[in-house]
C-alpha positions in Angstrom: -27.0 5.4 -4.3 -30.1 7.1 -3.1 -30.4 10.8 -3.8 -32.0 12.8 -1.0 -31.7 16.5 -2.1 -33.7 17.9 0.9 -31.9 16.0 3.6 -29.4 18.0 5.7 -25.8 16.9 5.6 -24.8 14.8 8.6 -23.2 16.6 11.6 -19.8 15.0 10.7 -20.1 16.1 7.1 -21.5 19.7 7.1 -21.1 21.7 3.9 -19.7 25.1 4.1 -19.2 27.9 1.6 -15.6 28.0 0.2 -14.0 30.3 -2.3 -16.2 31.5 -5.1 -17.5 28.4 -7.1 -16.6 25.9 -4.4 -18.1 24.2 -1.3 -16.4 22.3 1.5 -17.6 19.1 3.1 -16.0 18.3 6.4 -14.9 14.8 7.5 -15.7 13.3 4.1 -13.6 11.7 1.4 -14.8 10.3 -2.0 -13.9 7.3 -4.0 -14.9 6.1 -7.4 -17.9 3.8 -8.0 -16.5 0.5 -9.5 -12.9 1.8 -9.4 -13.5 4.0 -12.5 -11.6 7.2 -12.5 -8.2 8.5 -11.5 -6.7 10.5 -8.6 -3.6 12.6 -8.5 -1.6 14.1 -5.7 -1.2 17.7 -6.8 0.4 19.3 -3.8 2.0 17.7 -0.8 1.1 20.4 1.7 -1.9 22.6 1.1 -4.9 24.3 2.6 -8.5 23.6 1.9 -8.9 27.0 0.1 -5.9 26.3 -2.1 -7.0 22.7 -2.7 -10.3 24.0 -3.9 -8.7 26.6 -6.2 -6.5 23.9 -7.7 -9.6 22.0 -8.6 -11.3 25.0 -10.1 -8.2 25.8 -12.2 -8.1 22.3 -13.5 -11.7 22.6 -14.7 -11.1 26.0 -16.3 -8.2 24.5 -18.3 -10.0 21.2 -19.1 -13.7 21.1 -18.1 -14.6 18.1 -16.1 -11.0 17.2 -15.2 -11.7 17.7 -11.4 -14.8 16.0 -10.0 -13.7 16.7 -6.5 -10.5 17.7 -4.7 -9.7 16.3 -1.3 -7.4 17.6 1.5 -6.1 14.8 3.6 -6.1 15.0 7.3 -3.2 16.0 9.5 -2.9 12.3 10.5 -2.7 11.0 6.9 0.4 10.2 4.9 1.2 12.7 3.5 -0.6 15.1 5.8 -2.7 18.0 4.5 -2.1 17.0 0.9 -4.3 18.0 -1.9 -5.6 15.2 -4.2 -7.6 15.8 -7.4 -10.1 13.1 -8.4 -11.6 12.9 -11.8 -14.3 10.5 -13.1 -13.5 10.4 -16.9 -16.1 12.0 -19.2 -18.4 12.6 -16.3 -17.8 16.2 -15.7 -18.1 17.4 -12.1 -21.4 15.8 -11.2 -20.8 13.4 -8.4 -24.0 11.3 -8.1 -23.6 7.9 -9.8 -19.8 8.1 -10.2 -18.4 8.7 -6.7 -19.3 7.4 -3.3 -18.8 9.2 0.0 -16.4 7.8 2.7 -16.8 9.4 6.1 -13.3 10.1 7.4 -12.3 12.3 10.3 -10.2 15.4 9.5 -10.5 15.1 5.7 -12.1 18.0 3.7 -13.7 17.5 0.3 -13.7 20.5 -2.0 -16.7 20.4 -4.3 -16.5 22.6 -7.5 -19.5 24.5 -8.8 -21.9 22.3 -10.7 -21.5 19.2 -8.6 -25.2 18.7 -8.3 -26.8 16.6 -5.6 -24.5 14.7 -3.3 -25.0 11.0 -2.4 -26.1 10.2 1.1 -23.1 9.1 3.2 -23.3 5.7 4.8 -23.6 5.4 8.6 -20.3 4.9 10.2 -18.8 4.2 13.6 -16.6 7.1 14.7 -13.0 5.9 14.8 -12.8 6.5 18.5 -15.8 4.3 19.0 -14.4 1.6 16.8 -11.2 1.7 18.8 -13.0 1.3 22.1 -15.0 -1.6 20.8 -11.9 -3.3 19.5 -10.1 -2.9 22.8 -13.0 -4.5 24.7 -13.0 -7.4 22.2 -9.2 -7.8 22.5 -9.4 -7.9 26.3 -12.0 -10.7 26.2 -9.8 -12.7 23.7 -6.7 -12.3 25.9 -8.7 -13.7 28.9 -9.6 -16.9 27.0 -7.9 -19.7 28.9 -5.2 -21.7 27.1 -6.6 -24.5 25.2 -10.1 -22.9 25.2 -12.8 -23.9 22.8 -11.3 -23.6 19.3 -14.6 -22.2 18.0 -14.0 -18.9 19.9 -10.6 -18.6 18.3 -11.8 -19.4 14.9 -14.6 -16.8 15.2 -12.2 -14.2 16.3 -9.9 -14.8 13.3 -12.9 -14.9 11.0 -13.9 -11.4 12.4 -10.4 -10.2 11.7 -10.7 -11.3 8.1 -14.0 -9.5 7.8 -12.4 -6.4 9.2 -9.6 -6.4 6.7 -11.9 -7.3 3.8 -14.6 -4.8 4.7 -12.2 -1.9 4.6 -10.6 -3.0 1.4 -14.0 -3.0 -0.1 -14.9 0.3 1.5 -11.8 2.2 0.5 -10.0 0.3 -2.3 -12.6 -1.8 -4.2 -11.1 -2.9 -7.5 -7.7 -1.5 -6.7 -4.5 -3.5 -5.8 -4.3 -2.8 -2.1 -5.6 -0.8 0.8 -3.7 2.0 2.6 -5.2 1.5 6.1 -3.9 4.6 7.7 -4.8 7.1 5.1 -8.0 5.2 4.3 -7.4 5.0 0.5 -6.8 2.4 -2.1 -3.9 2.4 -4.6 -2.9 0.5 -7.7 0.6 -0.8 -6.9 1.6 -1.2 -10.5 -0.5 -4.3 -11.2 -3.9 -2.8 -11.9 -5.4 -6.3 -11.4 -7.5 -5.8 -8.2 -4.7 -7.9 -6.6 -6.1 -7.9 -3.0 -9.5 -9.0 -4.3 -8.2 -12.0 -6.3 -5.6 -12.9 -3.7 -8.2 -13.0 -0.9 -10.8 -15.2 -2.7 -9.9 -18.6 -1.2 -9.4 -17.1 2.3 -13.0 -15.8 2.1 -14.2 -19.2 0.9 -12.4 -21.1 3.7 -13.7 -18.6 6.3 -17.2 -19.3 5.1 -17.7 -15.7 3.8 -19.7 -16.7 0.8 -21.5 -13.4 0.3 -18.2 -11.5 0.1 -16.7 -14.2 -2.2 -19.6 -14.0 -4.6 -19.6 -10.2 -4.7 -15.9 -10.3 -5.6 -16.6 -13.0 -8.3 -19.3 -10.8 -9.9 -17.0 -7.7 -10.0 -14.1 -9.7 -11.4 -16.2 -11.3 -14.1 -17.1 -7.8 -15.4 -13.8 -6.0 -14.9 -10.8 -8.4 -14.9 -10.8 -9.5 -18.5 -10.0 -5.9 -19.6 -7.4 -5.5 -16.9 -5.6 -8.7 -17.9 -5.6 -7.5 -21.6 -4.0 -4.3 -20.4 -1.2 -5.7 -18.2 1.7 -3.4 -18.7 5.4 -4.1 -19.3 6.7 -3.1 -15.9 4.5 -5.5 -14.0 6.2 -8.4 -12.2 5.5 -11.8 -13.9 6.4 -13.6 -10.6 4.0 -11.7 -8.4 1.2 -11.8 -11.0 1.6 -15.6 -11.2 1.6 -16.4 -7.5 -1.0 -13.8 -6.4 -3.4 -13.4 -9.3 -3.1 -16.6 -11.3 -2.8 -18.7 -8.2 -5.7 -16.9 -6.6 -8.0 -17.5 -9.6 -7.0 -21.2 -9.9 -7.6 -21.8 -6.2 -11.0 -20.0 -6.3 -11.9 -22.2 -9.2 -10.6 -25.3 -7.4 -12.7 -24.6 -4.3 -15.9 -23.3 -5.9 -15.9 -24.9 -9.4 -17.1 -21.5 -10.8 -16.2 -21.4 -14.5 -15.7 -17.7 -14.3 -12.4 -18.2 -12.5 -11.1 -20.8 -14.8 -11.9 -18.6 -17.9 -10.0 -15.7 -16.3 -7.1 -17.9 -15.2 -6.6 -19.3 -18.7 -6.6 -15.8 -20.2 -4.0 -14.7 -17.6 -2.0 -17.9 -18.0 -1.6 -17.4 -21.7 -0.5 -13.9 -21.1 2.2 -15.1 -18.6 3.3 -17.9 -20.9 4.2 -15.5 -23.6 7.0 -14.2 -21.4 8.6 -17.7 -20.9 11.2 -18.7 -23.5 12.0 -22.1 -24.9 14.4 -22.9 -22.1 11.7 -22.3 -19.5 13.3 -19.0 -18.4 11.0 -16.2 -17.2 11.9 -12.5 -17.0 11.1 -10.3 -14.0 8.5 -8.2 -15.9 6.1 -8.6 -18.7 8.4 -6.3 -20.7 11.4 -8.5 -20.2 13.0 -6.3 -17.4 15.2 -7.6 -14.6 14.6 -7.3 -10.9 16.7 -6.3 -8.0 19.3 -9.1 -8.6 20.0 -7.7 -12.1 19.6 -11.2 -13.6 17.0 -13.8 -14.3 16.6 -15.2 -10.8 15.8 -18.7 -9.5 12.4 -17.7 -8.1 11.3 -16.0 -11.3 11.7 -19.1 -13.5 11.2 -21.7 -10.7 7.8 -20.5 -9.3 5.4 -21.1 -12.2 5.3 -24.9 -12.4 2.5 -25.6 -9.8 0.1 -23.1 -11.3 0.9 -24.0 -14.9 0.6 -27.8 -14.4 -2.7 -27.3 -12.7 -3.9 -25.1 -15.6 -2.8 -27.8 -18.1 -4.8 -30.4 -16.3 -8.0 -28.5 -16.0 -7.9 -27.0 -19.6 -6.4 -30.1 -21.3 -3.7 -27.9 -22.9 -0.3 -29.3 -22.1 1.6 -26.2 -23.3 1.4 -24.5 -19.9 3.1 -27.4 -18.1 5.5 -28.4 -20.9 7.0 -24.9 -21.4 7.6 -24.1 -17.7 8.9 -27.5 -16.7 11.8 -27.0 -19.2 13.4 -24.8 -16.6 14.4 -27.8 -14.4 16.5 -29.2 -17.3 18.0 -25.8 -17.9 19.0 -25.1 -14.3 20.4 -28.6 -13.7 23.0 -27.9 -16.4 24.3 -24.9 -14.4 27.0 -25.0 -11.8 25.8 -25.4 -8.2 27.0 -25.9 -4.7 25.9 -29.5 -3.9 22.4 -28.7 -5.0 22.2 -25.1 -4.1 22.2 -22.5 -7.0 23.0 -18.8 -6.6 20.1 -16.5 -7.2 21.7 -15.5 -10.5 21.9 -19.1 -11.5 23.6 -18.6 -14.9 26.6 -16.9 -13.4 28.1 -19.8 -11.3 28.6 -17.4 -8.4 26.9 -15.0 -6.1 24.4 -15.1 -3.3 22.8 -18.3 -2.3 19.7 -18.0 -0.1 16.4 -19.6 0.9 15.2 -16.0 1.3 14.3 -13.4 -1.3 14.8 -14.4 -5.0 15.6 -18.1 -4.2 13.1 -19.4 -1.6 10.1 -20.5 -3.8 12.4 -22.3 -6.3 13.4 -24.7 -3.6 9.9 -24.8 -2.2 8.5 -25.9 -5.6 10.9 -28.7 -6.1 9.1 -30.7 -3.4 5.6 -29.4 -4.1 5.7 -30.0 -7.8 6.8 -33.6 -7.2 4.0 -34.1 -4.7 1.5 -32.4 -7.0 2.2 -35.0 -9.7 1.7 -37.9 -7.4 5.3 -38.5 -6.3 5.9 -40.4 -9.5 9.2 -42.2 -10.4 9.5 -40.4 -13.7 9.6 -37.1 -11.8 12.0 -38.4 -9.2 14.6 -35.9 -10.3 12.5 -33.3 -8.4 12.8 -35.2 -5.2 16.5 -35.7 -5.7 16.9 -32.0 -6.3 15.0 -31.3 -3.1 17.0 -33.8 -1.0 20.3 -32.4 -2.3 19.2 -28.9 -1.4 18.2 -29.9 2.1 21.5 -31.7 2.7 23.5 -28.7 1.4 21.4 -26.3 3.4 22.1 -28.3 6.6 25.8 -28.4 5.8 26.4 -24.8 4.8 23.5 -22.6 5.9 22.4 -23.5 9.4 24.5 -22.4 12.4 24.0 -22.3 16.2 24.0 -18.8 17.7 25.5 -17.9 21.0 22.0 -18.1 22.5 21.8 -21.8 21.5 19.2 -21.2 18.7 19.5 -22.6 15.2 19.8 -19.8 12.7 19.8 -19.8 8.9 22.0 -17.5 6.9 23.0 -16.7 3.3 26.1 -17.8 1.3 28.4 -16.1 -1.1 29.8 -18.7 -3.5 32.2 -18.7 -6.4 32.4 -21.9 -8.5 35.7 -20.9 -10.0 37.6 -20.5 -6.8 35.4 -22.8 -4.7 35.1 -20.2 -2.0 32.0 -20.3 0.3 31.3 -17.4 2.8 28.5 -17.5 5.3 26.5 -14.4 6.4 24.5 -14.7 9.6 21.3 -13.1 8.3 17.9 -14.8 8.9 15.1 -13.3 6.9 11.5 -13.7 8.0 11.0 -15.2 4.5 13.1 -18.1 5.6 10.6 -19.2 8.2 8.8 -21.2 5.5 11.6 -23.7 5.8 10.4 -25.6 8.8 7.2 -26.5 7.0 9.1 -27.3 3.8 11.4 -29.7 5.8 8.6 -31.3 7.7 6.5 -31.9 4.5 9.5 -33.5 2.8 10.6 -35.5 5.8 7.6 -37.8 5.4 9.3 -39.2 2.3 12.8 -39.3 3.7 14.8 -42.2 5.2 16.2 -39.6 7.6 12.9 -38.4 8.9 13.8 -38.0 12.6 16.9 -35.9 11.8 15.0 -33.7 9.4 12.1 -33.2 11.7 14.5 -32.3 14.6 15.9 -29.5 12.4 12.5 -28.4 11.3 11.4 -28.1 15.0 14.6 -26.2 15.9 14.1 -23.7 13.1 10.4 -23.3 13.9 11.4 -22.4 17.4 13.9 -19.8 16.2 11.1 -18.2 14.2 8.9 -18.2 17.3 11.7 -16.5 19.2 11.9 -13.8 16.5 8.3 -13.0 17.6 8.4 -13.7 21.3 11.6 -11.8 22.1 10.3 -8.5 20.7 8.4 -6.0 22.9 5.5 -6.2 20.5 5.5 -9.9 20.2 5.9 -9.5 16.4 8.9 -10.5 14.3 11.2 -8.1 12.3 11.9 -8.5 8.6 15.2 -10.1 9.5 17.6 -10.9 12.3 21.3 -10.3 11.7 24.4 -11.6 13.4 22.3 -14.0 15.6 21.2 -11.0 17.7 17.6 -11.3 18.7 17.7 -7.9 20.4 18.0 -6.5 16.8 21.1 -4.5 17.8 22.8 -5.6 14.5 19.6 -5.3 12.4 18.6 -2.2 10.4 15.4 -3.7 9.0 13.2 -3.9 12.0 9.8 -3.5 10.2 7.0 -6.0 10.0 5.0 -5.9 6.8 2.4 -8.5 7.6 4.4 -11.4 6.4 3.0 -15.0 6.7 6.1 -17.3 6.6 6.4 -18.1 10.3 2.7 -19.0 10.5 3.0 -21.1 7.4 5.8 -23.1 8.9 3.9 -23.6 12.2 0.8 -24.7 10.3 2.7 -27.5 8.5 4.4 -28.5 11.7 1.1 -28.7 13.5 -0.6 -30.7 10.7 2.3 -33.2 10.7 3.1 -33.5 14.4 -0.2 -32.4 16.1 2.0 -30.7 18.7 -0.2 -28.1 20.3 2.7 -25.7 20.9 2.5 -24.6 17.2 -1.2 -23.8 17.6 -0.5 -21.8 20.7 2.3 -19.8 19.0 -0.2 -19.0 16.3 -2.8 -17.8 18.7 -0.3 -15.6 20.6 0.8 -14.1 17.4 -2.8 -13.3 16.4 -3.3 -11.5 19.7 -0.2 -9.5 19.1 -1.6 -8.6 15.7 -4.9 -7.5 17.2 -3.0 -5.3 19.7 -0.4 -3.7 17.5 -1.5 -4.0 13.8 -5.3 -3.4 14.0 -6.4 0.0 13.0 -9.9 1.3 12.3 -9.5 0.9 8.5 -7.8 -2.5 8.4 -4.3 -3.7 9.5 -1.2 -1.7 9.2 2.5 -2.6 9.0 5.0 -1.6 11.8 8.1 0.5 11.3 9.9 -1.0 14.2 8.8 -4.1 16.2 10.9 -3.1 19.1 9.0 0.1 19.7 6.2 0.3 22.2 4.7 3.2 20.2 2.6 2.3 17.2 4.7 3.8 14.4 2.8 2.5 11.4 3.7 2.0 7.7 0.6 2.7 5.6 0.6 -0.7 3.9 -1.7 -3.7 3.9 -0.2 -6.0 1.4 -2.5 -8.4 -0.5 -0.8 -11.4 1.1 -2.0 -10.4 4.5 -5.5 -11.8 3.8 -4.3 -14.3 1.3 -1.6 -15.9 3.4 -1.2 -14.5 6.9 -4.9 -14.6 7.9 -5.4 -17.9 6.1 -2.7 -19.7 8.1 -3.9 -18.1 11.3 -7.4 -19.5 10.5 -6.1 -23.0 9.5 -4.0 -23.3 12.6 -7.0 -22.9 14.9 -9.7 -24.5 12.8 -10.0 -28.2 13.7 -12.6 -28.7 10.9 -10.7 -27.3 8.0 -10.5 -29.5 4.9 -7.0 -28.5 3.6 -5.4 -31.9 4.0 -1.8 -32.3 2.9 -2.6 -35.6 1.0 -5.1 -33.8 -1.2 -3.9 -30.2 -1.6 -0.6 -28.5 -2.4 -0.3 -24.8 -1.6 1.5 -22.4 -4.0 3.9 -20.0 -2.5 1.1 -17.4 -1.9 -0.9 -20.0 0.1 -3.4 -20.8 -2.6 -4.4 -24.5 -2.3 -4.7 -26.6 -5.4 -5.9 -30.2 -5.6 -3.3 -32.8 -6.5 -3.4 -33.5 -10.2 -4.5 -37.1 -9.9 -7.4 -36.1 -7.7 -8.9 -33.5 -10.0 -12.3 -34.5 -11.2 -12.4 -34.2 -15.0 
């Protein structure tokens, strides 16, 4: 960072005298260079004078414990909050350890002894960025149906750039971006989750400079982070997002850095798996929301671990995790459907949260291995699950749409109760059905169901005022009158289902649904600092949740891109996607 002591502060970042021993810098936030340092919310509602005094007191008690304090703007969450930021063992001098981030309404409080300040980068005022975006959106909305795919692909690539650039700007090295408050946060992982999760999307979008910059940072920083993975971190999420992201980045780029990191993380994950192939919710052995070892936790490691065994030559990864299939088959089930708490013989059965990816991997693990006869039990488990799902979990609503729901089952009494609740997570099912139908003697029947469910997922979008789906639809009521979870948190499953349907059928309607959804995202989710979640998809006012999950770039934007890109190379006879949309080459096609 250049040091220009004599240069005046920009108009948007003028310094002013504060209380004794403190200066203010208007419209300026600070973040840590390389992600080093820590920040703490010290008071939820404060003033700039008080925020500065809090910093000074910290330094009096422990010299150097406050490099800068920052008062958030009135538009942030929380508003007018005081944050203390400390670069460890660096004292209060800012040059070299912190970088400025122009941000309207924010006030930085600089304690005495801060020294020269780094020159802030040029920035487009938020209002200017909004105007430019609205112009761009108008031109995209005016593209005729079936217009040149290159224009659509370029627009989606620009959206990926927008999300990535602001992750880099505000949250580099952290787990995720907070796009409303313009900050990053570590959401428990401390594994630069968005960075790793986004790697293959950057590659497929042709953003090689961004990909290589991330690779260099990860090579220098991720080994220590992997060594320090803490007990409360989810094994499931770490596997699908971080291990899957590293393996896919290696698969596409052949950069040894990613394989080295993946093997390190894979061995850390494998330590949590017991001799029955059962995996706990956390690295410390804790249990998740279901209060039990769930189907998804133990049944969503196999794609990643088999690939890791193939490319490292160490069979332990595959052997240990594949044991779960023998374990679960010995448990009671409803005609091929297991409750989420699979050891209990009763409880909730769903192709939504805590169950979905177990069923997804039955088919994909079989395909990954080359659809071999000796792994035919996986195909049988998949086929049984599909038949039982059709029989018990799919119902026609009063509007004529085909809905999925959940079951409550008790093996002792034989009771089966249906709840009409279709989660957005279940919208992966059309693609799962279509992919498996290519190997079924009932192909036309399965494809008909896949098409019907894909259309229901489209209606979950099209029938909302925003054109964006809620988290779930209850009681077959698309007006959401029966639904209390109306938020959209940037989920990918509908786009995932439509992409598989398009790849298999070449029906243009799926591509058009994807494009209309992209336009809705650009209208409702785009914010100057990234893409934000919505509190209520029925509301015409933009009530945001300050979240940009790592899966937005990793999955949602990837499927948007693949749906529109006629030249992509992600062919279903060569690649299998893990549940976080990370493509991995089929085992028999991996070049040794």
